Structure formats: C-alpha cells, structure tokens
All heavy atoms as a GROMACS GRO file, in nm:
protein
  537
    1MET      N    1   0.080  -0.121   0.000
    1MET     CA    2   0.000   0.000   0.000
    1MET      C    3   0.084   0.126   0.000
    1MET      O    4   0.041   0.228  -0.047
    1MET     CB    5  -0.092   0.002   0.123
    1MET     CG    6  -0.215  -0.082   0.111
    1MET     SD    7  -0.326  -0.004  -0.003
    1MET     CE    8  -0.446  -0.129  -0.020
    2ALA      N    9   0.202   0.123   0.056
    2ALA     CA   10   0.283   0.244   0.065
    2ALA      C   11   0.321   0.296  -0.073
    2ALA      O   12   0.333   0.416  -0.091
    2ALA     CB   13   0.407   0.218   0.148
    3GLY      N   14   0.339   0.208  -0.168
    3GLY     CA   15   0.378   0.251  -0.300
    3GLY      C   16   0.264   0.306  -0.384
    3GLY      O   17   0.285   0.368  -0.486
    4SER      N   18   0.141   0.290  -0.340
    4SER     CA   19   0.027   0.333  -0.420
    4SER      C   20  -0.025   0.471  -0.382
    4SER      O   21  -0.122   0.518  -0.438
    4SER     CB   22  -0.087   0.232  -0.407
    4SER     OG   23  -0.138   0.234  -0.276
    5ASN      N   24   0.038   0.538  -0.283
    5ASN     CA   25  -0.005   0.670  -0.238
    5ASN      C   26  -0.148   0.666  -0.186
    5ASN      O   27  -0.225   0.760  -0.203
    5ASN     CB   28   0.010   0.772  -0.351
    5ASN     CG   29   0.010   0.914  -0.300
    5ASN    OD1   30   0.042   0.938  -0.184
    5ASN    ND2   31  -0.024   1.008  -0.385
    6HIS      N   32  -0.185   0.558  -0.124
    6HIS     CA   33  -0.321   0.537  -0.075
    6HIS      C   34  -0.350   0.627   0.046
    6HIS      O   35  -0.287   0.614   0.150
    6HIS     CB   36  -0.339   0.390  -0.036
    6HIS     CG   37  -0.473   0.359   0.021
    6HIS    ND1   38  -0.585   0.350  -0.056
    6HIS    CD2   39  -0.512   0.335   0.149
    6HIS    CE1   40  -0.688   0.322   0.022
    6HIS    NE2   41  -0.644   0.312   0.146
    7GLY      N   42  -0.443   0.718   0.031
    7GLY     CA   43  -0.489   0.799   0.143
    7GLY      C   44  -0.404   0.919   0.177
    7GLY      O   45  -0.429   0.985   0.277
    8HIS      N   46  -0.306   0.952   0.096
    8HIS     CA   47  -0.220   1.065   0.126
    8HIS      C   48  -0.271   1.189   0.054
    8HIS      O   49  -0.201   1.250  -0.027
    8HIS     CB   50  -0.075   1.035   0.085
    8HIS     CG   51  -0.015   0.924   0.163
    8HIS    ND1   52   0.038   0.940   0.287
    8HIS    CD2   53  -0.004   0.792   0.136
    8HIS    CE1   54   0.083   0.825   0.333
    8HIS    NE2   55   0.057   0.733   0.242
    9THR      N   56  -0.394   1.229   0.084
    9THR     CA   57  -0.455   1.346   0.022
    9THR      C   58  -0.520   1.432   0.129
    9THR      O   59  -0.555   1.382   0.237
    9THR     CB   60  -0.561   1.304  -0.081
    9THR    OG1   61  -0.668   1.236  -0.013
    9THR    CG2   62  -0.504   1.214  -0.190
   10PRO      N   63  -0.541   1.560   0.102
   10PRO     CA   64  -0.610   1.644   0.200
   10PRO      C   65  -0.751   1.593   0.231
   10PRO      O   66  -0.797   1.602   0.346
   10PRO     CB   67  -0.616   1.781   0.132
   10PRO     CG   68  -0.502   1.781   0.037
   10PRO     CD   69  -0.489   1.638  -0.010
   11ALA      N   70  -0.820   1.539   0.132
   11ALA     CA   71  -0.955   1.487   0.155
   11ALA      C   72  -0.953   1.370   0.253
   11ALA      O   73  -1.036   1.363   0.345
   11ALA     CB   74  -1.018   1.444   0.022
   12ALA      N   75  -0.859   1.279   0.236
   12ALA     CA   76  -0.851   1.163   0.325
   12ALA      C   77  -0.812   1.205   0.466
   12ALA      O   78  -0.873   1.159   0.564
   12ALA     CB   79  -0.750   1.063   0.270
   13TRP      N   80  -0.712   1.291   0.479
   13TRP     CA   81  -0.669   1.334   0.612
   13TRP      C   82  -0.781   1.408   0.685
   13TRP      O   83  -0.803   1.386   0.804
   13TRP     CB   84  -0.546   1.425   0.601
   13TRP     CG   85  -0.420   1.348   0.584
   13TRP    CD1   86  -0.351   1.329   0.467
   13TRP    CD2   87  -0.347   1.278   0.684
   13TRP    NE1   88  -0.240   1.252   0.490
   13TRP    CE2   89  -0.235   1.219   0.623
   13TRP    CE3   90  -0.366   1.259   0.820
   13TRP    CZ2   91  -0.142   1.143   0.693
   13TRP    CZ3   92  -0.273   1.183   0.890
   13TRP    CH2   93  -0.163   1.127   0.827
   14THR      N   94  -0.852   1.495   0.616
   14THR     CA   95  -0.959   1.572   0.680
   14THR      C   96  -1.074   1.481   0.722
   14THR      O   97  -1.123   1.490   0.835
   14THR     CB   98  -1.011   1.681   0.584
   14THR    OG1   99  -0.901   1.763   0.545
   14THR    CG2  100  -1.116   1.766   0.651
   15GLY      N  101  -1.116   1.392   0.633
   15GLY     CA  102  -1.226   1.301   0.666
   15GLY      C  103  -1.194   1.210   0.783
   15GLY      O  104  -1.275   1.190   0.874
   16VAL      N  105  -1.074   1.156   0.785
   16VAL     CA  106  -1.034   1.066   0.894
   16VAL      C  107  -1.019   1.143   1.026
   16VAL      O  108  -1.059   1.094   1.132
   16VAL     CB  109  -0.904   0.992   0.857
   16VAL    CG1  110  -0.845   0.921   0.977
   16VAL    CG2  111  -0.931   0.893   0.746
   17THR      N  112  -0.966   1.264   1.020
   17THR     CA  113  -0.952   1.343   1.142
   17THR      C  114  -1.088   1.375   1.203
   17THR      O  115  -1.107   1.362   1.326
   17THR     CB  116  -0.875   1.474   1.112
   17THR    OG1  117  -0.747   1.441   1.060
   17THR    CG2  118  -0.860   1.558   1.237
   18ILE      N  119  -1.184   1.413   1.122
   18ILE     CA  120  -1.318   1.441   1.172
   18ILE      C  121  -1.381   1.314   1.229
   18ILE      O  122  -1.445   1.317   1.335
   18ILE     CB  123  -1.406   1.503   1.061
   18ILE    CG1  124  -1.354   1.642   1.024
   18ILE    CG2  125  -1.552   1.512   1.104
   18ILE    CD1  126  -1.420   1.703   0.902
   19ALA      N  127  -1.363   1.202   1.162
   19ALA     CA  128  -1.419   1.076   1.210
   19ALA      C  129  -1.356   1.034   1.344
   19ALA      O  130  -1.427   0.986   1.434
   19ALA     CB  131  -1.400   0.965   1.107
   20ILE      N  132  -1.226   1.054   1.360
   20ILE     CA  133  -1.161   1.020   1.487
   20ILE      C  134  -1.215   1.107   1.600
   20ILE      O  135  -1.239   1.058   1.711
   20ILE     CB  136  -1.007   1.033   1.474
   20ILE    CG1  137  -0.954   0.919   1.389
   20ILE    CG2  138  -0.940   1.033   1.611
   20ILE    CD1  139  -0.807   0.931   1.354
   21ILE      N  140  -1.235   1.234   1.573
   21ILE     CA  141  -1.294   1.323   1.674
   21ILE      C  142  -1.433   1.274   1.711
   21ILE      O  143  -1.470   1.270   1.830
   21ILE     CB  144  -1.296   1.468   1.623
   21ILE    CG1  145  -1.154   1.522   1.614
   21ILE    CG2  146  -1.383   1.557   1.713
   21ILE    CD1  147  -1.141   1.654   1.541
   22GLY      N  148  -1.511   1.233   1.612
   22GLY     CA  149  -1.644   1.180   1.639
   22GLY      C  150  -1.641   1.053   1.724
   22GLY      O  151  -1.722   1.036   1.816
   23PHE      N  152  -1.546   0.962   1.696
   23PHE     CA  153  -1.533   0.841   1.777
   23PHE      C  154  -1.495   0.875   1.921
   23PHE      O  155  -1.543   0.812   2.015
   23PHE     CB  156  -1.431   0.745   1.716
   23PHE     CG  157  -1.486   0.660   1.606
   23PHE    CD1  158  -1.435   0.669   1.478
   23PHE    CD2  159  -1.589   0.571   1.629
   23PHE    CE1  160  -1.486   0.592   1.376
   23PHE    CE2  161  -1.640   0.492   1.528
   23PHE     CZ  162  -1.589   0.503   1.399
   24CYS      N  163  -1.408   0.973   1.938
   24CYS     CA  164  -1.369   1.014   2.073
   24CYS      C  165  -1.488   1.073   2.149
   24CYS      O  166  -1.508   1.044   2.268
   24CYS     CB  167  -1.254   1.115   2.067
   24CYS     SG  168  -1.098   1.044   2.013
   25VAL      N  169  -1.567   1.155   2.081
   25VAL     CA  170  -1.687   1.213   2.144
   25VAL      C  171  -1.784   1.102   2.181
   25VAL      O  172  -1.837   1.098   2.293
   25VAL     CB  173  -1.753   1.316   2.050
   25VAL    CG1  174  -1.891   1.356   2.098
   25VAL    CG2  175  -1.664   1.438   2.035
   26SER      N  176  -1.808   1.009   2.090
   26SER     CA  177  -1.900   0.898   2.118
   26SER      C  178  -1.851   0.813   2.234
   26SER      O  179  -1.929   0.773   2.321
   26SER     CB  180  -1.917   0.809   1.995
   26SER     OG  181  -1.992   0.875   1.898
   27GLY      N  182  -1.722   0.785   2.236
   27GLY     CA  183  -1.666   0.705   2.344
   27GLY      C  184  -1.679   0.773   2.479
   27GLY      O  185  -1.712   0.709   2.579
   28ALA      N  186  -1.653   0.903   2.482
   28ALA     CA  187  -1.664   0.977   2.608
   28ALA      C  188  -1.808   0.977   2.659
   28ALA      O  189  -1.834   0.953   2.778
   28ALA     CB  190  -1.614   1.120   2.590
   29PHE      N  191  -1.903   1.001   2.571
   29PHE     CA  192  -2.043   1.003   2.614
   29PHE      C  193  -2.096   0.864   2.645
   29PHE      O  194  -2.189   0.849   2.724
   29PHE     CB  195  -2.130   1.073   2.510
   29PHE     CG  196  -2.124   1.223   2.521
   29PHE    CD1  197  -2.054   1.298   2.428
   29PHE    CD2  198  -2.186   1.289   2.626
   29PHE    CE1  199  -2.047   1.435   2.437
   29PHE    CE2  200  -2.181   1.427   2.636
   29PHE     CZ  201  -2.110   1.501   2.542
   30MET      N  202  -2.036   0.760   2.586
   30MET     CA  203  -2.077   0.625   2.620
   30MET      C  204  -2.035   0.593   2.764
   30MET      O  205  -2.111   0.533   2.839
   30MET     CB  206  -2.015   0.524   2.523
   30MET     CG  207  -2.066   0.383   2.545
   30MET     SD  208  -2.026   0.264   2.414
   30MET     CE  209  -1.866   0.306   2.362
   31VAL      N  210  -1.916   0.636   2.801
   31VAL     CA  211  -1.870   0.615   2.938
   31VAL      C  212  -1.955   0.695   3.036
   31VAL      O  213  -1.984   0.649   3.147
   31VAL     CB  214  -1.720   0.654   2.950
   31VAL    CG1  215  -1.674   0.656   3.095
   31VAL    CG2  216  -1.635   0.558   2.869
   32MET      N  217  -2.000   0.813   2.995
   32MET     CA  218  -2.084   0.897   3.082
   32MET      C  219  -2.231   0.854   3.078
   32MET      O  220  -2.315   0.918   3.141
   32MET     CB  221  -2.072   1.043   3.040
   32MET     CG  222  -1.937   1.102   3.070
   32MET     SD  223  -1.930   1.279   3.042
   32MET     CE  224  -1.917   1.288   2.865
   33ALA      N  225  -2.262   0.750   3.005
   33ALA     CA  226  -2.398   0.696   2.993
   33ALA      C  227  -2.497   0.801   2.943
   33ALA      O  228  -2.606   0.819   2.996
   33ALA     CB  229  -2.445   0.637   3.125
   34SER      N  230  -2.458   0.871   2.837
   34SER     CA  231  -2.544   0.972   2.776
   34SER      C  232  -2.571   0.934   2.631
   34SER      O  233  -2.489   0.960   2.542
   34SER     CB  234  -2.476   1.109   2.783
   34SER     OG  235  -2.553   1.205   2.715
   35PRO      N  236  -2.686   0.872   2.607
   35PRO     CA  237  -2.716   0.828   2.469
   35PRO      C  238  -2.722   0.942   2.368
   35PRO      O  239  -2.680   0.926   2.254
   35PRO     CB  240  -2.854   0.760   2.480
   35PRO     CG  241  -2.871   0.730   2.625
   35PRO     CD  242  -2.791   0.831   2.700
   36LEU      N  243  -2.771   1.057   2.408
   36LEU     CA  244  -2.781   1.169   2.316
   36LEU      C  245  -2.642   1.214   2.269
   36LEU      O  246  -2.619   1.238   2.150
   36LEU     CB  247  -2.855   1.286   2.381
   36LEU     CG  248  -2.883   1.406   2.292
   36LEU    CD1  249  -2.970   1.365   2.173
   36LEU    CD2  250  -2.949   1.516   2.370
   37GLY      N  251  -2.548   1.223   2.362
   37GLY     CA  252  -2.411   1.260   2.327
   37GLY      C  253  -2.345   1.154   2.240
   37GLY      O  254  -2.267   1.186   2.150
   38PHE      N  255  -2.373   1.026   2.270
   38PHE     CA  256  -2.319   0.918   2.189
   38PHE      C  257  -2.363   0.933   2.045
   38PHE      O  258  -2.282   0.925   1.951
   38PHE     CB  259  -2.363   0.783   2.245
   38PHE     CG  260  -2.332   0.668   2.153
   38PHE    CD1  261  -2.205   0.616   2.146
   38PHE    CD2  262  -2.432   0.613   2.072
   38PHE    CE1  263  -2.176   0.510   2.060
   38PHE    CE2  264  -2.404   0.509   1.987
   38PHE     CZ  265  -2.276   0.457   1.980
   39TRP      N  266  -2.492   0.954   2.024
   39TRP     CA  267  -2.542   0.965   1.887
   39TRP      C  268  -2.495   1.093   1.820
   39TRP      O  269  -2.476   1.097   1.698
   39TRP     CB  270  -2.694   0.951   1.884
   39TRP     CG  271  -2.734   0.810   1.909
   39TRP    CD1  272  -2.797   0.762   2.020
   39TRP    CD2  273  -2.708   0.697   1.826
   39TRP    NE1  274  -2.812   0.626   2.010
   39TRP    CE2  275  -2.759   0.583   1.892
   39TRP    CE3  276  -2.646   0.680   1.703
   39TRP    CZ2  277  -2.750   0.455   1.838
   39TRP    CZ3  278  -2.638   0.553   1.649
   39TRP    CH2  279  -2.690   0.443   1.716
   40ALA      N  280  -2.473   1.197   1.897
   40ALA     CA  281  -2.417   1.320   1.840
   40ALA      C  282  -2.276   1.292   1.787
   40ALA      O  283  -2.238   1.340   1.679
   40ALA     CB  284  -2.414   1.431   1.945
   41GLY      N  285  -2.198   1.213   1.862
   41GLY     CA  286  -2.065   1.175   1.815
   41GLY      C  287  -2.071   1.090   1.689
   41GLY      O  288  -1.987   1.104   1.600
   42MET      N  289  -2.170   1.002   1.681
   42MET     CA  290  -2.184   0.920   1.561
   42MET      C  291  -2.222   1.006   1.439
   42MET      O  292  -2.182   0.975   1.327
   42MET     CB  293  -2.288   0.809   1.584
   42MET     CG  294  -2.243   0.707   1.689
   42MET     SD  295  -2.078   0.639   1.662
   42MET     CE  296  -2.103   0.538   1.521
   43VAL      N  297  -2.297   1.111   1.462
   43VAL     CA  298  -2.329   1.204   1.353
   43VAL      C  299  -2.201   1.272   1.304
   43VAL      O  300  -2.181   1.290   1.183
   43VAL     CB  301  -2.434   1.308   1.398
   43VAL    CG1  302  -2.447   1.422   1.299
   43VAL    CG2  303  -2.569   1.241   1.419
   44VAL      N  304  -2.112   1.306   1.398
   44VAL     CA  305  -1.984   1.366   1.360
   44VAL      C  306  -1.901   1.267   1.278
   44VAL      O  307  -1.834   1.304   1.181
   44VAL     CB  308  -1.907   1.415   1.485
   44VAL    CG1  309  -1.767   1.461   1.448
   44VAL    CG2  310  -1.984   1.526   1.553
   45VAL      N  311  -1.905   1.138   1.314
   45VAL     CA  312  -1.835   1.035   1.237
   45VAL      C  313  -1.887   1.032   1.093
   45VAL      O  314  -1.809   1.031   0.997
   45VAL     CB  315  -1.849   0.896   1.303
   45VAL    CG1  316  -1.796   0.787   1.212
   45VAL    CG2  317  -1.778   0.893   1.437
   46ALA      N  318  -2.019   1.031   1.078
   46ALA     CA  319  -2.078   1.030   0.943
   46ALA      C  320  -2.043   1.158   0.867
   46ALA      O  321  -2.018   1.155   0.746
   46ALA     CB  322  -2.230   1.014   0.953
   47LEU      N  323  -2.038   1.270   0.940
   47LEU     CA  324  -2.002   1.397   0.878
   47LEU      C  325  -1.859   1.392   0.823
   47LEU      O  326  -1.830   1.448   0.717
   47LEU     CB  327  -2.015   1.510   0.980
   47LEU     CG  328  -1.986   1.650   0.932
   47LEU    CD1  329  -2.091   1.692   0.830
   47LEU    CD2  330  -1.984   1.746   1.049
   48GLY      N  331  -1.771   1.320   0.891
   48GLY     CA  332  -1.634   1.304   0.842
   48GLY      C  333  -1.631   1.236   0.706
   48GLY      O  334  -1.555   1.274   0.618
   49GLY      N  335  -1.715   1.134   0.690
   49GLY     CA  336  -1.723   1.066   0.560
   49GLY      C  337  -1.777   1.155   0.452
   49GLY      O  338  -1.727   1.156   0.338
   50VAL      N  339  -1.878   1.233   0.485
   50VAL     CA  340  -1.938   1.324   0.387
   50VAL      C  341  -1.839   1.432   0.346
   50VAL      O  342  -1.824   1.463   0.228
   50VAL     CB  343  -2.068   1.386   0.443
   50VAL    CG1  344  -2.120   1.496   0.355
   50VAL    CG2  345  -2.174   1.279   0.463
   51VAL      N  346  -1.768   1.489   0.445
   51VAL     CA  347  -1.670   1.593   0.415
   51VAL      C  348  -1.556   1.536   0.328
   51VAL      O  349  -1.513   1.600   0.232
   51VAL     CB  350  -1.615   1.654   0.546
   51VAL    CG1  351  -1.492   1.739   0.519
   51VAL    CG2  352  -1.721   1.737   0.615
   52GLY      N  353  -1.510   1.416   0.360
   52GLY     CA  354  -1.405   1.354   0.281
   52GLY      C  355  -1.447   1.332   0.137
   52GLY      O  356  -1.371   1.358   0.043
   53MET      N  357  -1.568   1.283   0.118
   53MET     CA  358  -1.618   1.260  -0.019
   53MET      C  359  -1.638   1.392  -0.093
   53MET      O  360  -1.608   1.401  -0.213
   53MET     CB  361  -1.748   1.181  -0.016
   53MET     CG  362  -1.728   1.034   0.009
   53MET     SD  363  -1.877   0.940  -0.022
   53MET     CE  364  -1.939   0.924   0.144
   54ALA      N  365  -1.687   1.494  -0.023
   54ALA     CA  366  -1.709   1.624  -0.088
   54ALA      C  367  -1.575   1.686  -0.129
   54ALA      O  368  -1.562   1.741  -0.239
   54ALA     CB  369  -1.784   1.718   0.006
   55MET      N  370  -1.474   1.675  -0.042
   55MET     CA  371  -1.342   1.728  -0.077
   55MET      C  372  -1.280   1.651  -0.193
   55MET      O  373  -1.214   1.709  -0.279
   55MET     CB  374  -1.251   1.726   0.045
   55MET     CG  375  -1.285   1.829   0.150
   55MET     SD  376  -1.176   1.822   0.293
   55MET     CE  377  -1.022   1.881   0.221
   56SER      N  378  -1.302   1.521  -0.195
   56SER     CA  379  -1.251   1.439  -0.305
   56SER      C  380  -1.318   1.478  -0.436
   56SER      O  381  -1.253   1.488  -0.540
   56SER     CB  382  -1.273   1.291  -0.275
   56SER     OG  383  -1.220   1.212  -0.377
   57ALA      N  384  -1.448   1.503  -0.430
   57ALA     CA  385  -1.521   1.545  -0.550
   57ALA      C  386  -1.477   1.683  -0.596
   57ALA      O  387  -1.483   1.715  -0.715
   57ALA     CB  388  -1.672   1.544  -0.524
   58ALA      N  389  -1.429   1.765  -0.502
   58ALA     CA  390  -1.383   1.899  -0.536
   58ALA      C  391  -1.241   1.900  -0.590
   58ALA      O  392  -1.186   2.005  -0.622
   58ALA     CB  393  -1.392   1.989  -0.413
   59GLY      N  394  -1.179   1.781  -0.599
   59GLY     CA  395  -1.047   1.772  -0.659
   59GLY      C  396  -0.934   1.761  -0.560
   59GLY      O  397  -0.817   1.767  -0.598
   60LEU      N  398  -0.963   1.745  -0.432
   60LEU     CA  399  -0.858   1.736  -0.331
   60LEU      C  400  -0.826   1.592  -0.293
   60LEU      O  401  -0.750   1.567  -0.201
   60LEU     CB  402  -0.899   1.814  -0.206
   60LEU     CG  403  -0.911   1.965  -0.227
   60LEU    CD1  404  -0.972   2.032  -0.104
   60LEU    CD2  405  -0.777   2.026  -0.260
   61GLY      N  406  -0.885   1.497  -0.365
   61GLY     CA  407  -0.858   1.356  -0.340
   61GLY      C  408  -0.758   1.301  -0.440
   61GLY      O  409  -0.692   1.374  -0.513
   62LYS      N  410  -0.747   1.170  -0.442
   62LYS     CA  411  -0.655   1.104  -0.534
   62LYS      C  412  -0.710   1.117  -0.676
   62LYS      O  413  -0.827   1.088  -0.701
   62LYS     CB  414  -0.643   0.957  -0.496
   62LYS     CG  415  -0.541   0.882  -0.577
   62LYS     CD  416  -0.524   0.741  -0.526
   62LYS     CE  417  -0.424   0.665  -0.608
   62LYS     NZ  418  -0.412   0.528  -0.564
   63PRO      N  419  -0.628   1.160  -0.772
   63PRO     CA  420  -0.677   1.174  -0.909
   63PRO      C  421  -0.712   1.038  -0.970
   63PRO      O  422  -0.650   0.938  -0.938
   63PRO     CB  423  -0.562   1.240  -0.984
   63PRO     CG  424  -0.441   1.217  -0.901
   63PRO     CD  425  -0.489   1.198  -0.759
   64LYS      N  426  -0.811   1.040  -1.055
   64LYS     CA  427  -0.852   0.918  -1.124
   64LYS      C  428  -0.743   0.877  -1.222
   64LYS      O  429  -0.685   0.960  -1.290
   64LYS     CB  430  -0.983   0.939  -1.199
   64LYS     CG  431  -1.097   0.985  -1.112
   64LYS     CD  432  -1.149   0.871  -1.030
   64LYS     CE  433  -1.274   0.917  -0.955
   64LYS     NZ  434  -1.287   0.861  -0.828
   65ALA      N  435  -0.716   0.749  -1.229
   65ALA     CA  436  -0.615   0.699  -1.321
   65ALA      C  437  -0.670   0.701  -1.463
   65ALA      O  438  -0.785   0.668  -1.488
   65ALA     CB  439  -0.574   0.558  -1.283
   66ALA      N  440  -0.586   0.740  -1.556
   66ALA     CA  441  -0.626   0.741  -1.696
   66ALA      C  442  -0.635   0.597  -1.745
   66ALA      O  443  -0.555   0.512  -1.706
   66ALA     CB  444  -0.525   0.818  -1.779
   67PRO      N  445  -0.733   0.568  -1.830
   67PRO     CA  446  -0.743   0.430  -1.881
   67PRO      C  447  -0.621   0.395  -1.964
   67PRO      O  448  -0.571   0.475  -2.042
   67PRO     CB  449  -0.870   0.432  -1.966
   67PRO     CG  450  -0.899   0.575  -1.994
   67PRO     CD  451  -0.835   0.655  -1.884
   68ARG      N  452  -0.573   0.273  -1.945
   68ARG     CA  453  -0.455   0.228  -2.019
   68ARG      C  454  -0.496   0.186  -2.160
   68ARG      O  455  -0.597   0.123  -2.180
   68ARG     CB  456  -0.390   0.111  -1.948
   68ARG     CG  457  -0.331   0.150  -1.816
   68ARG     CD  458  -0.257   0.036  -1.756
   68ARG     NE  459  -0.196   0.077  -1.631
   68ARG     CZ  460  -0.104   0.009  -1.568
   68ARG    NH1  461  -0.062  -0.106  -1.617
   68ARG    NH2  462  -0.054   0.053  -1.455
   69THR      N  463  -0.413   0.224  -2.256
   69THR     CA  464  -0.439   0.185  -2.394
   69THR      C  465  -0.328   0.091  -2.439
   69THR      O  466  -0.216   0.095  -2.389
   69THR     CB  467  -0.442   0.308  -2.486
   69THR    OG1  468  -0.319   0.377  -2.474
   69THR    CG2  469  -0.558   0.400  -2.448
   70HIS      N  470  -0.360   0.008  -2.532
   70HIS     CA  471  -0.264  -0.090  -2.583
   70HIS      C  472  -0.176  -0.022  -2.686
   70HIS      O  473  -0.223   0.037  -2.783
   70HIS     CB  474  -0.339  -0.208  -2.645
   70HIS     CG  475  -0.249  -0.316  -2.697
   70HIS    ND1  476  -0.171  -0.391  -2.613
   70HIS    CD2  477  -0.223  -0.359  -2.821
   70HIS    CE1  478  -0.102  -0.477  -2.685
   70HIS    NE2  479  -0.132  -0.460  -2.813
   71GLN      N  480  -0.045  -0.027  -2.665
   71GLN     CA  481   0.049   0.034  -2.758
   71GLN      C  482   0.098  -0.072  -2.857
   71GLN      O  483   0.145  -0.178  -2.818
   71GLN     CB  484   0.169   0.091  -2.682
   71GLN     CG  485   0.134   0.200  -2.582
   71GLN     CD  486   0.085   0.326  -2.652
   71GLN    OE1  487   0.128   0.356  -2.763
   71GLN    NE2  488  -0.005   0.396  -2.586
   72VAL      N  489   0.088  -0.040  -2.984
   72VAL     CA  490   0.133  -0.130  -3.090
   72VAL      C  491   0.256  -0.070  -3.153
   72VAL      O  492   0.257   0.048  -3.190
   72VAL     CB  493   0.023  -0.153  -3.195
   72VAL    CG1  494   0.072  -0.243  -3.306
   72VAL    CG2  495  -0.102  -0.208  -3.129
   73ALA      N  496   0.363  -0.148  -3.164
   73ALA     CA  497   0.484  -0.098  -3.229
   73ALA      C  498   0.461  -0.081  -3.377
   73ALA      O  499   0.398  -0.165  -3.443
   73ALA     CB  500   0.599  -0.194  -3.204
   74SER      N  501   0.512   0.027  -3.431
   74SER     CA  502   0.494   0.050  -3.575
   74SER      C  503   0.594  -0.036  -3.653
   74SER      O  504   0.695  -0.082  -3.601
   74SER     CB  505   0.515   0.197  -3.607
   74SER     OG  506   0.647   0.234  -3.580
   75ALA      N  507   0.568  -0.054  -3.783
   75ALA     CA  508   0.654  -0.136  -3.867
   75ALA      C  509   0.793  -0.072  -3.886
   75ALA      O  510   0.892  -0.142  -3.897
   75ALA     CB  511   0.589  -0.158  -4.003
   76SER      N  512   0.799   0.062  -3.885
   76SER     CA  513   0.928   0.129  -3.904
   76SER      C  514   1.017   0.114  -3.780
   76SER      O  515   1.138   0.121  -3.790
   76SER     CB  516   0.906   0.276  -3.937
   76SER     OG  517   0.841   0.340  -3.827
   77ALA      N  518   0.959   0.093  -3.666
   77ALA     CA  519   1.039   0.077  -3.544
   77ALA      C  520   1.108  -0.058  -3.539
   77ALA      O  521   1.212  -0.073  -3.476
   77ALA     CB  522   0.948   0.092  -3.421
   78GLU      N  523   1.055  -0.155  -3.611
   78GLU     CA  524   1.114  -0.289  -3.610
   78GLU      C  525   1.233  -0.297  -3.705
   78GLU      O  526   1.317  -0.385  -3.692
   78GLU     CB  527   1.008  -0.393  -3.650
   78GLU     CG  528   0.898  -0.406  -3.547
   78GLU     CD  529   0.790  -0.501  -3.593
   78GLU    OE1  530   0.804  -0.564  -3.701
   78GLU    OE2  531   0.690  -0.512  -3.522
   79SER      N  532   1.242  -0.212  -3.804
   79SER     CA  533   1.349  -0.218  -3.904
   79SER      C  534   1.478  -0.161  -3.854
   79SER      O  535   1.492  -0.075  -3.784
   79SER     CB  536   1.313  -0.144  -4.031
   79SER     OG  537   1.185  -0.173  -4.074
   0.00000   0.00000   0.00000
C-alpha cells in the first residue's frame, strides 16, 4: 500500500480526522452513559465521511487513473 499513495490526500486526512474526533466524542459520552451525546458523536463520524467525499469530488482527493491503452509498435520501429 505504501507505493500506491493510498490515502495521502487532504480529503482523506480531513475526513479521517473528523471521524476520529467523532469516535472520541461517542466514546466519552458512552462512558458517561449519555445516549444523546453518543449519537451526536456518531453524527460527527458520518459527517467526516461526507466531508471527505465532498473534498474528493472537489479535486482534493486522489486523481482518477487514466485508462490504459494498448500500444502497438509501428513497422518502421522494427526495421
């Protein structure tokens, strides 16, 4: 995975950071036995995914790979 540049984009970093904050909020409110706070944290987690996808759609994510075409050697190149 390290060679594929997987996740090294502003969209990925922002989405994951927001989701981690949401998990921390949910975990804290779960320990405090507050269901409303727990679900508020889960909304923040979902918001992280939405923000990441929106940033990726805005061009801050990994660029789409161009389709590969088959290269045929010309007859003059063989001579």
